[in-house]
C-alpha angles and dihedrals in degrees: 000000000000113000128218119229122229115243102241119176130199115266093251089062096038085056089070094249112309109209088011118187117242112291116244119243117271143089122313112246129193111205131195112202102216132192116267129174119339116277117249120268091242103106093195091053091049091048090052091050090050091053090049090047091055093042090055091054089050089051093050090048092051090052092051092241097112116070102172143347141174143151124260136192113233123176108273089009091263090142115043106177149341130245129184118200142156119236135155094228143003089254090056091047092050088051090058088069100045092101089054110091091196090063101030092052094044100250087122127025130209117235099185126178131177109248145193116219110216088171112006127207110268119259099183137051094029134139105244093176095073141041129215137191115244135162130261121200123204115194115196125231113255115252091224136037109293114227088183095055094113092047091048092051089051091052091053091048089054091052091049093048091048091052095244088117121040100188136022131186128178113208119218097224145345131076094301114072103174133025118196132179129199133182118240133042103255099123094171092054091049093048090050091051090052096045093093089055092053091047097047100080145344116350116282134173117248112194121184115195139172116267131180125213139138122279113273098027092097092037131246122330 
């Protein structure tokens, strides 16, 4: 059985770009790196692809195009990591990853959506020497018009203002409507905090998964 490799980034990138250069103009994009076809059985080839994968993130960081990145653990490993970049078009964004064999050869796929950052991941004042486990929340898009949309947005704002959530992105389209990140590993507490959101309107999925990133990127606990 061919195994898939986990997308692990160096701490300086997991940190969300400490001392990041100025970001170029363009839209904000939230990207899920998703599993593609199985990697080859050649361990040396996979190791070389991993090095190239990391080197490409370093390149994007140096150009100011990469704002944040980190691996996550989704059930079944369908989603492997998150990346936040700025790009003026989807074609430009796709071009960012042409040097990355994982993506170019289809071992990983880009699920990129334009996004609005209500509370972005931090890019300054972070501890790039360490890594911590946090939680990422994916809230699904309602299948019908949501009469409680304003109320739901207000609930998320309250959780951000209270410090329960450290980052919040709204995606323009696709099955995921909101992406939230919170420091700590107390999944039950986070699910309880989000229960009023789930109950406020039409049924939505609320998935809480493990995420890794450097301390400070998601803000204080």
